[in-house]
C-alpha atoms as one frame of an Amber mdcrd trajectory, in Angstrom:
protein
 195.338  23.045 -90.799 196.145  19.910 -89.015 198.229  20.518 -85.818 199.685
  16.848 -85.883 201.488  17.944 -89.114 205.038  19.457 -89.314 205.023  22.224
 -91.791 208.119  22.826 -94.067 208.437  26.440 -95.562 210.504  26.453 -98.528
 211.695  29.004-101.370 209.157  27.949-103.828 211.076  29.420-106.817 214.487
  27.700-105.989 215.211  24.675-108.047 217.207  23.208-105.257 214.565  23.828
-102.625 211.943  22.214-105.075 214.311  19.224-105.507 214.577  18.893-101.686
 210.711  19.051-101.136 210.478  16.075-103.884 213.017  14.035-101.850 211.333
  14.631 -98.550 207.948  13.703-100.010 209.154  10.258-101.358 210.918   9.537
 -98.014 208.073  10.789 -95.642 206.592   7.283 -95.332 204.755   8.318 -92.005
 203.118  11.455 -93.730 204.557  13.698 -91.140 205.066  16.948 -93.358 203.038
  19.497 -94.948 204.596  22.056 -97.345 204.082  25.686 -98.246 206.114  28.062
-100.115 207.737  31.046 -98.104 206.353  33.369-100.842 202.895  32.199 -99.956
 200.164  34.240 -98.022 200.179  31.287 -95.429 203.997  31.186 -95.464 204.220
  34.726 -94.666 201.628  34.535 -91.974 203.653  31.788 -90.283 206.729  33.632
 -90.573 205.248  36.745 -89.061 203.573  34.968 -86.319 206.907  33.441 -85.075
 208.729  36.733 -85.670 211.305  35.109 -87.965 213.007  37.609 -90.019 212.346
  36.774 -93.603 215.219  38.816 -94.747 217.932  36.534 -93.286 216.027  33.241
 -93.337 214.863  32.618 -97.032 215.367  28.725 -97.911 213.815  26.587 -95.241
 211.937  26.600 -92.030 210.342  23.623 -90.251 207.314  24.497 -87.832 206.128
  21.816 -85.269 202.947  23.496 -84.377 202.654  24.066 -80.704 206.020  22.984
 -80.091 208.793  24.841 -81.693 210.232  25.980 -85.058 213.605  25.306 -86.610
 215.647  27.223 -89.253 218.721  26.573 -91.621 220.522  23.295 -90.644 218.505
  22.653 -87.707 215.300  22.558 -89.950 217.114  20.224 -92.593 218.305  17.759
 -89.913 214.977  17.811 -87.824 213.359  16.781 -91.195 215.960  14.356 -91.829
 215.358  12.571 -88.298 211.808  11.759 -89.794 212.865  10.406 -93.213 213.243
   6.721 -93.923 217.101   5.966 -94.123 218.126   9.398 -92.520 217.396   9.236
 -88.958 220.688   8.097 -87.952 222.776  10.386 -89.762 220.676  13.352 -89.265
 220.897  12.790 -85.376 224.664  12.259 -85.622 225.125  15.548 -87.596 223.163
  17.393 -84.994 225.991  16.899 -82.562 227.906  19.394 -84.611 227.345  22.939
 -83.192 224.827  24.652 -85.147 227.045  27.674 -85.782 229.477  25.430 -87.623
 226.828  23.661 -89.827 225.150  26.961 -90.424 228.485  28.137 -92.094 228.017
  25.276 -94.651 224.167  25.779 -94.914 224.670  29.578 -95.631 227.224  29.129
 -98.358 224.973  26.722-100.177 221.907  29.048 -99.643 223.640  31.994-100.786
 224.585  30.047-103.921 221.527  28.123-104.858 220.209  30.254-107.505 223.626
  30.476-109.335 224.114  26.685-109.185 220.677  25.158-109.531 218.702  28.273
-111.050 215.293  29.392-110.035 211.676  29.285-111.425 209.690  32.301-112.463
 206.879  31.249-109.938 206.230  28.636-107.297 205.912  25.069-108.366 202.399
  23.829-108.763 201.923  20.401-107.128 200.574  17.455-109.004 197.065  16.375
-108.380 198.292  13.441-106.268 200.592  15.737-104.189 198.148  18.463-103.838
 196.810  17.271-100.375 200.297  17.653 -98.951 200.440  21.232 -99.757 198.794
  23.960 -97.594
């Protein structure tokens, strides 16, 4: 695993989360991120190594190896800071206290399956995207 890449852990069966990963991939012009589902063996290992409670964090985690990890709205906005066209808005939204941002984040996360549905299994990346997945 490349230590220079940040790792995005996501709910691999969630349609909203899979759409978010596709959104990130299209805008990650500097090839900063790699992806793995929370449900994967590697995802579970990364969560365990950081003592993250998988029962309370089940939608997105950003790991910057050797530096830090981010959860919930912090993870989404840290990702956004690295995407073409989203650096400024993400940086501004980070000024809002995390507890307030996470109220909105948690509401969406709780309803994501009801609103967007879910798959029976994690997505399979296309051959051209396979190198971005761990």
